[in-house]
C-alpha positions in Angstrom: 111.5 35.1 79.3 114.5 36.7 80.8 113.8 39.8 78.5 110.4 40.0 79.9 111.8 39.6 83.6 114.2 42.4 82.8 111.7 44.6 81.5 109.5 44.3 84.5 112.6 44.8 86.8 113.3 48.0 84.8 109.7 49.3 85.2 110.0 48.4 88.8 113.0 50.5 89.2 111.7 53.4 87.4 108.6 53.4 89.5 110.6 53.3 92.6 112.9 56.1 91.5 109.9 58.2 90.6 108.3 57.7 94.1 111.6 58.5 95.8 112.2 61.7 93.8 110.7 64.6 95.1 107.9 66.0 93.1 108.4 69.1 91.2 106.0 71.8 89.8 103.7 74.5 91.4 101.2 72.2 93.0 103.9 70.2 95.0 105.4 73.4 95.9 102.3 75.0 97.3 101.5 71.6 99.2 104.8 71.6 100.9 104.6 75.0 101.7 101.1 74.8 103.2 102.4 72.0 105.4 104.8 74.4 107.1 102.5 76.3 109.7 105.3 78.7 110.4 105.6 79.8 106.8 101.9 80.3 106.5 101.8 82.8 109.3 104.9 84.6 108.2 103.1 84.9 104.8 99.9 86.2 106.2 102.1 88.8 107.9 104.0 89.5 105.1 100.8 89.9 103.0 99.2 92.2 105.6 102.2 94.4 105.6 102.2 94.9 101.8 98.5 95.6 102.0 98.9 98.4 104.6 101.9 99.6 102.5 99.9 99.9 99.3 96.7 101.3 101.2 98.6 103.9 103.2 96.6 106.8 101.5 93.3 104.9 102.2 94.2 104.0 105.8 95.4 107.6 106.6 92.3 109.0 105.1 90.1 106.8 107.2 91.8 108.0 110.3 91.5 111.4 109.0 95.3 112.4 109.3 98.4 112.7 107.0 102.0 112.2 107.8 103.0 115.5 107.4 100.5 117.8 109.1 102.0 119.5 112.4 99.8 119.6 115.6 101.7 121.8 118.2 98.7 121.7 120.4 99.2 118.0 120.9 102.7 118.3 122.5 103.7 120.0 125.7 106.1 122.8 124.7 106.7 123.4 128.3 108.5 119.7 128.7 110.1 120.0 125.5 107.7 118.7 123.2 106.2 115.4 124.9 103.0 114.3 123.5 100.0 115.3 125.9 97.8 112.3 127.1 98.5 108.5 127.8 100.7 106.4 125.8 102.2 109.0 123.5 98.7 110.8 122.9 96.9 107.8 121.6 93.1 108.9 121.1 90.1 108.3 118.6 91.7 110.8 116.2 95.2 109.6 116.7 95.1 105.9 116.7 98.8 105.2 117.5 99.6 108.6 119.2 101.7 111.7 117.8 105.2 112.4 117.1 107.1 114.2 119.8 107.9 117.8 119.3 105.9 118.1 115.9 102.7 116.4 116.9 102.6 114.7 113.5 100.3 111.5 113.5 102.1 108.4 114.3 99.7 106.0 112.5 99.9 107.9 109.3 103.7 108.2 109.4 103.9 104.4 110.0 102.0 103.2 107.3 103.6 105.5 104.8 107.0 104.3 106.3 106.2 100.7 105.6 105.6 101.9 101.8 109.0 103.5 101.7 110.9 100.8 103.7 109.3 97.8 101.8 109.6 99.4 98.6 113.3 100.3 98.9 114.1 96.8 99.9 112.1 95.3 97.0 113.7 97.6 94.4 117.4 96.7 95.8 116.6 93.1 95.9 115.2 93.0 92.3 118.5 94.9 91.1 120.6 92.5 93.1 119.0 89.5 91.5 119.3 90.8 87.9 122.9 92.0 88.3 124.1 89.0 90.2 122.2 86.3 87.9 123.7 88.1 84.7 127.3 88.2 85.9 127.0 84.6 87.5 125.6 83.3 84.1 128.4 85.0 82.3 131.0 83.7 84.5 129.9 80.1 84.3 129.1 80.1 80.5 132.4 82.0 79.5 135.9 80.8 78.9 138.4 80.7 81.6 139.6 84.2 81.2 136.2 85.6 81.5 135.4 83.4 84.4 138.5 84.6 86.1 138.0 88.3 85.7 134.3 88.2 86.6 135.1 85.9 89.7 137.7 88.5 91.0 135.3 91.3 90.6 132.9 89.3 92.4 135.4 88.6 95.2 136.3 92.2 95.3 132.5 93.3 95.8 132.2 90.6 98.3 135.0 92.4 100.4 133.6 95.7 100.4 132.0 96.9 103.6 128.4 97.7 102.2 127.7 100.0 105.0 130.7 102.2 104.7 130.4 102.3 100.8 126.9 103.1 101.2 127.5 105.9 103.8 130.1 107.6 101.3 128.1 107.3 98.3 124.9 108.6 100.0 126.9 111.4 101.4 128.2 113.0 98.4 125.1 112.9 96.2 123.1 116.0 96.2 120.1 116.3 98.5 117.7 117.0 95.9 118.1 113.5 94.2 115.1 111.1 95.5 116.5 109.4 98.4 114.4 106.2 98.3 115.7 105.8 94.6 119.1 106.4 95.5 119.2 104.0 98.5 117.8 101.1 96.3 120.4 101.8 93.6 123.3 102.1 96.1 122.3 98.8 97.9 121.5 97.0 94.7 124.8 97.9 93.0 126.8 96.7 96.0 124.9 93.6 97.3 124.8 91.2 94.3 127.9 89.4 94.9 126.0 86.5 96.8 123.6 85.7 94.1 126.5 85.7 91.5 128.4 83.2 93.4 125.4 81.0 93.6 124.4 81.4 89.9 127.9 80.8 88.9 128.2 77.6 90.9 125.0 76.3 89.8 125.7 77.1 86.0 128.9 75.2 86.2 127.1 72.2 87.5 124.5 72.5 85.0 126.3 72.9 81.9 128.1 69.5 82.1 124.7 67.8 82.0 123.5 66.1 79.1 120.6 68.3 78.0 122.9 71.5 78.2 125.7 69.8 76.2 123.3 68.7 73.6 121.9 72.3 73.3 125.5 73.5 72.9 126.4 70.9 70.4 123.4 71.7 68.2 124.6 75.3 67.7 122.7 77.3 70.1 124.1 80.5 71.4 125.1 81.2 74.7 122.2 83.2 75.4 119.8 80.5 73.9 121.4 77.9 76.3 121.0 80.3 79.3 117.3 81.2 78.5 116.1 77.7 77.6 117.9 75.3 79.6 119.9 77.1 82.5 117.3 80.0 83.8 114.4 77.5 84.6 116.8 75.4 86.7 118.3 78.4 88.4 114.9 79.9 89.4 114.7 77.9 92.6 118.0 78.8 94.2 117.8 82.5 92.9 114.2 83.0 94.3 115.3 81.4 97.9 118.2 83.6 98.2 116.2 86.7 97.0 113.6 86.1 99.5 116.3 85.6 102.3 118.1 88.8 101.1 114.8 90.9 101.1 114.8 91.3 105.1 118.6 92.1 105.1 117.8 95.1 102.6 115.1 96.3 105.1 117.8 96.4 107.7 120.2 98.3 105.7 117.6 100.9 104.8 116.8 101.3 108.5 120.4 101.4 109.3 121.1 104.1 106.8 118.2 106.0 107.9 119.1 105.7 111.5 122.8 107.0 110.8 121.3 110.1 109.1 122.2 109.6 105.3 119.1 107.6 104.4 115.4 108.8 104.0 115.1 112.5 104.9 112.3 114.3 106.7 109.5 114.7 106.1 109.4 111.6 104.1 108.5 108.9 106.7 110.6 105.6 107.0 110.8 103.2 109.9 114.6 103.7 110.2 114.3 107.4 110.1 111.8 107.3 112.7 114.1 105.2 114.9 116.7 107.6 114.4 114.5 110.4 115.7 113.3 108.4 118.6 116.6 107.7 120.2 116.2 111.0 122.5 112.7 110.2 123.4 112.8 106.7 124.5 112.0 107.8 128.4 109.8 110.7 127.8 107.8 109.0 124.8 108.6 105.3 124.8 105.8 104.5 122.3 107.5 106.6 119.5 110.5 104.2 119.6 108.6 100.8 120.4 106.1 100.9 117.5 108.8 101.3 114.4 111.1 99.1 116.2 108.4 96.2 116.8 107.2 96.7 113.3 110.8 96.3 111.8 111.3 93.3 113.9 108.3 91.7 113.0 108.9 92.3 109.5 112.3 90.8 109.3 111.6 88.0 111.2 108.5 87.1 109.0 110.4 87.5 105.8 113.1 85.3 107.2 110.8 82.5 108.3 108.9 82.9 104.9 112.2 82.6 103.0 113.2 79.5 105.0 109.8 78.1 104.2 110.2 78.8 100.5 113.7 77.3 100.4 112.4 74.0 101.9 109.6 73.8 99.8 111.5 74.2 96.6 114.2 71.7 97.9 112.3 69.3 100.1 115.3 67.0 100.5 117.2 69.7 102.4 116.6 69.9 106.2 115.2 73.2 107.6 117.9 75.6 109.4 115.2 77.0 111.7 113.0 74.0 112.3 110.1 76.0 113.3 106.7 74.4 113.1 108.0 71.6 111.2 106.7 69.0 113.5 109.9 66.8 112.8 111.7 64.8 115.6 115.1 65.4 116.4 117.6 63.0 114.6 118.5 62.0 118.1 115.2 60.5 118.7 115.1 58.5 115.6 
């Protein structure tokens, strides 16, 4: 009788633990993400920007313009190249107006600039994830000396001023090298330290668990342990950090282009457009406002989406932004 009662109690405890533990898997993640209205709006904005970037040639052809053709007749040479017409020359042929001094179509340059800015940030983020995950795993699974060496290297990279290093590297590379590829490589090689520290800390925590210890005792190599036991568990923190890292890489690319060492004309990018617009903010304010607003909206949407992904992957963690959560403040509880 006592054994039967004990069995029933154990079953009840297991059922209670199962109800208390957050559900894992794809469906619970999407359900929790859909419950966050701000994350859905941010995801829709990001998806729209990606579609615009991918469809840049089609959208430019639909407008009947391209990003490199000069239209000198659409600017007033007597006033220094200010676009003719209202709001920077907006018309049925030029949906967002034209660029000062050159008369190039602003809509075509904006959509092509989205392709460059988002593509550079995506490539840099992927490179950071690969390097940071590899070094973090090696440090966490290696012996004490390997961990010490890789941790000190990571600390040195953390201390490096990313903008100064990027400025120096981009300034000495020949101008013929593809600038978007160069910026993605430079930013990726400098900004991996954060992911490395997260992966190392998670690896040190995971490798002491029973299933990882059993795998190592059974004779699995470090690569097999990392691939089969550690990488699936590291997916959530790495994805979360990568989504939050993506908007910061967009800002870095825009800052480098604004400082004159990033994307070079005639290739359009939002940062390069902001760099050219700093002398036209009074005569042609739309030339400055359009890329600035797009950059702000993109970074904000990606940040909110990253916060939503983080909370959906780890529902026990409280949201930092608390946008659209519908939760009451702890003080009211």
